Backbone bond lengths (Angstrom), bond angles and torsions (degrees), N, CA, C in turn:
res aa  C-N    CA-C-N  psi(-1)  N-CA   C-N-CA  omega(-1)  CA-C   N-CA-C  phi
1 M - - - 1.452 - - 1.536 110.17 -
2 L 1.314 117.06 -38.53 1.458 121.08 178.94 1.527 110.35 -64.69
3 E 1.331 116.23 -39.27 1.467 120.66 178.75 1.530 110.50 -65.27
4 E 1.310 116.90 -39.29 1.468 121.54 178.45 1.533 110.99 -64.86
5 F 1.339 115.99 -41.72 1.464 120.77 177.42 1.526 110.31 -63.86
6 K 1.328 116.87 -40.65 1.463 121.97 179.58 1.536 110.55 -61.46
7 K 1.339 117.25 -42.04 1.461 121.20 177.54 1.528 110.50 -63.78
8 F 1.329 115.96 -42.11 1.469 120.88 -179.02 1.525 111.04 -62.19
9 V 1.322 116.86 -46.68 1.457 121.46 -177.35 1.522 111.48 -69.53
10 S 1.318 117.45 -34.77 1.463 119.63 -176.23 1.533 113.40 -80.95
11 R 1.323 117.40 -5.87 1.476 119.40 175.59 1.515 109.52 -66.00
12 G 1.304 116.53 147.10 1.459 122.19 -178.15 1.510 113.60 -60.51
13 N 1.335 118.36 -36.15 1.458 120.89 -177.01 1.522 111.77 -62.35
14 V 1.314 117.68 -41.59 1.461 121.05 -177.87 1.527 110.20 -67.78
15 I 1.308 117.06 -42.34 1.460 120.80 179.98 1.523 110.06 -66.63
16 D 1.340 117.07 -42.27 1.461 120.41 176.90 1.523 111.32 -60.96
17 M 1.326 116.15 -41.14 1.456 120.44 179.26 1.537 110.74 -64.08
18 A 1.314 117.13 -41.94 1.465 120.80 179.78 1.531 110.60 -63.39
19 V 1.320 116.75 -44.02 1.465 120.57 177.75 1.526 109.98 -62.12
20 G 1.324 116.69 -41.81 1.462 121.11 178.34 1.523 112.74 -61.59
21 I 1.315 116.83 -40.67 1.471 120.73 179.11 1.526 110.55 -65.79
22 I 1.315 117.09 -42.91 1.472 120.74 -179.81 1.525 110.39 -65.03
23 I 1.324 117.16 -46.27 1.463 120.28 178.76 1.523 109.92 -65.20
24 G 1.336 117.25 -39.15 1.458 121.37 178.34 1.522 112.22 -60.93
25 A 1.320 117.23 -40.35 1.465 120.34 178.36 1.524 110.91 -64.85
26 A 1.322 116.55 -43.13 1.468 119.78 178.05 1.526 110.37 -66.18
27 F 1.329 116.94 -39.90 1.458 120.94 178.52 1.523 110.73 -64.20
28 G 1.337 116.85 -36.43 1.465 120.99 177.52 1.518 111.69 -60.04
29 K 1.319 117.08 -39.93 1.468 120.56 177.80 1.525 111.19 -65.97
30 I 1.326 116.09 -39.23 1.466 120.13 178.74 1.524 109.88 -64.30
31 V 1.328 116.79 -43.77 1.462 120.27 -179.87 1.523 110.72 -66.00
32 T 1.311 118.03 -40.00 1.467 121.10 177.53 1.524 109.96 -59.74
33 S 1.312 116.99 -45.68 1.456 120.33 178.00 1.524 110.91 -64.06
34 L 1.324 117.36 -42.81 1.458 121.14 178.62 1.523 110.91 -57.35
35 V 1.324 116.77 -47.67 1.464 120.40 -178.15 1.523 110.82 -68.40
36 N 1.332 117.39 -49.89 1.469 120.67 -174.92 1.527 113.42 -70.90
37 D 1.317 117.42 -37.06 1.464 120.49 -171.90 1.529 114.47 -100.74
38 I 1.335 118.03 -21.57 1.459 119.52 -175.43 1.537 112.72 -119.12
39 V 1.320 117.46 -45.30 1.468 120.03 -175.35 1.526 112.50 -79.95
40 M 1.320 117.23 -48.46 1.472 120.40 -172.48 1.530 114.08 -70.35
41 P 1.326 121.60 -38.33 1.475 118.76 179.42 1.534 114.05 -58.00
42 P 1.353 120.33 -46.23 1.475 117.73 176.59 1.527 113.04 -63.84
43 I 1.345 116.59 -37.09 1.465 119.20 177.79 1.521 109.78 -63.39
44 G 1.332 116.79 -43.49 1.459 120.61 177.05 1.518 112.33 -62.34
45 L 1.322 117.02 -38.24 1.463 121.43 178.70 1.522 110.81 -65.34
46 V 1.336 116.54 -44.25 1.465 120.98 178.76 1.529 110.74 -63.20
47 L 1.319 116.59 -34.64 1.468 120.75 -179.01 1.535 112.62 -86.18
48 G 1.304 117.57 16.17 1.461 121.09 174.81 1.515 114.44 97.23
49 G 1.298 117.92 32.35 1.463 121.67 176.14 1.521 113.67 76.79
50 I 1.316 117.93 29.60 1.466 122.17 -179.21 1.520 109.67 -79.60
51 N 1.326 116.36 133.97 1.456 122.11 171.25 1.525 106.31 -100.97
52 F 1.302 116.93 111.29 1.463 120.52 -174.40 1.527 112.40 -61.94
53 K 1.313 117.47 -27.39 1.459 119.88 179.74 1.532 111.40 -68.03
54 D 1.330 116.72 -21.86 1.470 120.25 179.81 1.527 112.22 -96.84
55 M 1.301 117.56 12.12 1.461 120.25 178.64 1.527 108.32 -90.67
56 F 1.323 115.96 114.21 1.455 121.19 -178.91 1.523 109.48 -158.44
57 V 1.309 114.91 165.34 1.465 121.78 174.94 1.515 106.65 -126.97
58 A 1.326 116.45 119.27 1.465 121.02 177.25 1.525 108.46 -77.97
59 L 1.306 116.86 129.04 1.457 121.61 -175.85 1.535 112.74 -85.30
60 N 1.330 117.48 -11.02 1.463 120.06 -179.54 1.526 112.10 -92.03
61 G 1.334 117.58 2.79 1.459 121.17 176.18 1.524 114.25 84.61
62 Q 1.308 118.78 -5.61 1.458 121.29 179.43 1.528 109.65 -87.76
63 S 1.302 115.02 161.57 1.457 120.73 -179.46 1.519 109.44 -107.81
64 Y 1.326 116.42 138.42 1.457 122.90 -179.90 1.527 108.16 -128.90
65 P 1.338 118.30 144.74 1.468 120.32 -176.88 1.530 113.52 -70.30
66 S 1.338 117.28 -25.59 1.468 120.52 -179.03 1.524 109.50 -152.93
67 A 1.311 115.23 166.70 1.459 120.12 177.78 1.519 110.85 -65.11
68 Q 1.320 115.86 -34.85 1.461 120.07 178.41 1.521 111.12 -63.89
69 A 1.333 116.58 -39.87 1.473 120.48 178.28 1.526 110.06 -65.28
70 A 1.315 117.91 -39.13 1.467 121.06 178.15 1.520 110.54 -66.06
71 Q 1.328 117.53 -38.58 1.464 120.58 178.45 1.524 111.01 -67.46
72 Q 1.337 116.52 -40.22 1.463 119.60 179.29 1.518 111.23 -65.42
73 A 1.338 117.71 -31.77 1.455 121.82 178.44 1.528 111.36 -83.50
74 S 1.331 117.02 1.73 1.464 123.46 -177.72 1.524 111.51 55.11
75 A 1.307 116.16 36.21 1.459 121.01 -179.77 1.527 109.35 -80.11
76 P 1.329 116.19 138.09 1.463 117.89 174.71 1.528 108.81 -69.85
77 A 1.306 116.26 127.82 1.463 119.82 -176.46 1.520 110.41 -151.92
78 I 1.318 114.48 156.92 1.465 121.85 173.66 1.525 105.86 -105.44
79 Y 1.316 116.29 115.26 1.466 122.55 -177.26 1.530 108.89 -95.43
80 Y 1.309 117.08 76.85 1.454 121.21 -175.28 1.525 112.80 -73.76
81 G 1.323 118.62 -19.45 1.464 121.04 175.49 1.520 111.24 -65.73
82 N 1.340 116.61 -42.13 1.473 120.16 176.14 1.528 110.58 -64.24
83 F 1.339 115.45 -36.05 1.455 119.62 178.37 1.528 110.42 -63.63
84 I 1.326 117.27 -42.24 1.464 121.24 178.20 1.527 109.96 -61.11
85 N 1.338 117.06 -44.22 1.470 120.53 176.80 1.528 111.19 -58.67
86 T 1.322 116.40 -43.99 1.462 121.03 -178.13 1.526 111.04 -65.98
87 V 1.331 117.14 -39.28 1.469 120.13 177.95 1.531 110.21 -63.86
88 I 1.320 117.12 -41.57 1.469 120.17 178.87 1.532 110.03 -65.82
89 E 1.314 117.96 -39.58 1.469 121.01 175.73 1.527 109.99 -58.89
90 F 1.322 116.08 -44.85 1.461 120.39 -179.99 1.523 111.03 -61.01
91 V 1.327 117.07 -43.83 1.466 120.99 -179.57 1.528 110.14 -62.15
92 V 1.333 116.99 -42.30 1.470 120.47 178.96 1.528 110.09 -62.86
93 V 1.330 117.06 -47.04 1.470 120.45 -179.87 1.525 110.13 -63.02
94 A 1.321 117.28 -44.70 1.467 120.46 -179.16 1.525 110.72 -62.19
95 F 1.335 117.54 -39.58 1.461 120.62 179.53 1.527 110.86 -66.41
96 V 1.318 117.32 -42.54 1.467 120.50 179.04 1.531 110.33 -64.42
97 I 1.319 117.04 -41.60 1.464 120.15 178.45 1.528 109.92 -64.80
98 F 1.333 116.84 -40.44 1.467 120.87 176.37 1.526 110.23 -57.23
99 L 1.335 116.49 -48.30 1.466 119.59 -179.87 1.521 111.34 -63.04
100 L 1.329 116.96 -39.99 1.459 121.66 179.54 1.527 110.93 -63.57
101 I 1.314 117.34 -47.83 1.467 121.62 -179.76 1.532 110.06 -64.63
102 K 1.339 116.79 -40.07 1.452 120.54 179.15 1.535 110.20 -61.96
103 G 1.332 117.09 -42.81 1.464 121.14 177.71 1.512 112.36 -64.94
104 I 1.316 117.15 -41.77 1.469 121.09 179.31 1.520 110.22 -64.76
105 N 1.339 116.71 -42.97 1.463 120.01 179.43 1.528 111.32 -64.41
106 K 1.326 116.38 -35.40 1.462 119.47 178.90 1.534 109.95 -66.37
107 L 1.331 116.90 -36.45 1.465 120.17 178.30 1.523 111.85 -69.97
108 K 1.339 117.12 -32.21 1.453 121.39 -177.03 1.521 112.92 -78.37
109 Q 1.322 118.26 -25.61 1.461 120.79 -176.55 1.521 110.21 -67.18
110 P 1.327 115.72 131.65 1.465 117.71 176.62 1.524 109.15 -70.68
111 P 1.322 116.93 149.89 1.469 118.83 178.64 1.530 109.64 -61.77
112 K 1.319 115.15 143.47 1.460 119.87 -179.17 1.528 109.36 -68.49
113 A 1.314 114.71 130.90 1.465 120.37 179.23 1.525 108.94 -77.72
114 E 1.308 114.85 140.83 1.455 119.57 177.65 1.523 109.27 -72.84
115 A 1.316 117.03 151.24 1.458 121.53 177.78 1.532 108.60 -65.23
116 P 1.308 116.26 138.95 1.472 118.48 -178.49 1.532 111.26 -66.06
117 T 1.312 115.82 143.81 1.473 121.59 178.20 1.523 111.16 -111.47
118 T 1.326 116.05 -6.85 1.463 120.44 -179.89 1.519 109.79 -132.01
119 K 1.316 114.62 163.86 1.465 121.48 174.36 1.522 108.15 -140.71
120 E 1.305 115.31 172.43 1.457 120.23 -179.02 1.528 108.99 -106.21
121 C 1.300 116.59 134.03 1.463 120.70 176.03 1.526 107.94 -64.78
122 P 1.339 118.43 127.16 1.467 119.72 -177.92 1.528 113.61 -69.39
123 Y 1.316 116.86 -13.21 1.463 120.08 -176.86 1.531 112.46 -96.88
124 C 1.351 116.92 -52.24 1.467 119.27 -176.52 1.526 112.88 -106.79
125 K 1.319 117.58 -3.08 1.479 124.47 176.99 1.524 113.44 64.59
126 T 1.316 117.36 24.85 1.461 122.40 175.91 1.524 108.60 -83.87
127 V 1.322 116.85 143.10 1.460 121.38 176.97 1.523 107.89 -79.77
128 I 1.348 114.71 124.85 1.462 121.03 -177.06 1.530 109.94 -132.00
129 P 1.336 118.78 163.50 1.470 120.52 178.18 1.530 111.11 -60.47
130 L 1.297 116.46 149.25 1.453 122.85 -176.49 1.527 112.06 -61.60
131 A 1.325 117.93 -34.95 1.463 121.78 -177.03 1.521 113.16 -82.42
132 A 1.316 118.57 -1.96 1.479 121.12 -176.28 1.523 110.33 -65.28
133 V 1.330 116.06 138.98 1.464 121.55 175.99 1.529 110.84 -110.53
134 R 1.333 116.34 -8.61 1.462 121.81 176.94 1.534 107.04 -141.91
135 C 1.315 117.14 135.51 1.466 122.01 -180.00 1.524 109.19 -73.22
136 P 1.342 117.57 129.64 1.471 119.75 -179.86 1.536 112.64 -72.74
137 N 1.320 118.40 -17.70 1.468 120.76 -178.45 1.512 112.34 -90.48
138 C 1.331 115.97 -53.74 1.460 118.56 -175.86 1.526 112.43 -101.30
139 T 1.314 117.25 -2.85 1.464 126.97 179.50 1.524 113.45 58.18
140 S 1.320 116.73 23.68 1.452 120.52 177.69 1.523 110.62 -70.90
141 D 1.328 115.51 145.77 1.465 121.09 175.98 1.526 107.71 -79.77
142 L 1.321 118.51 120.97 1.471 122.85 -174.49 1.527 112.73 -94.97
143 K 1.320 118.10 -2.72 1.466 119.96 -178.67 1.517 111.57 -64.30
144 G 1.294 117.52 -38.79 1.455 121.25 -177.58 1.519 113.36 -85.74
145 A 1.298 118.45 -10.45 1.468 121.79 -175.05 1.504 111.23 -79.13
């Protein structure tokens, strides 16, 4: 069983997957910072100085000055500002993954072959133009071939 596990772990797919997960976790932190520190402040400024982290609805009917104050009071609340941040993070990650997959697929596609301009005479095997109806070497009629 140990030998079987060793074979499984040493396969390239498992190692590639592990590297992908580690890079993905680090990339997630970068995207979170990008959204929270760079994207959301200008959006909040354009929308009238809104801080999305302070957007919430207290379910107990009381009013709190910030989301942090509501959390400290253990008030039941819906923190929809954090949800908006998370949705934007997801969109950024999904777009980057889309671009990455699109680039990888473009690299994997074989170059398009040009349309043939010549053909081979079925009788003498000479290479002749595609539109030829008679072979210039053996003078065979190619219409019936």
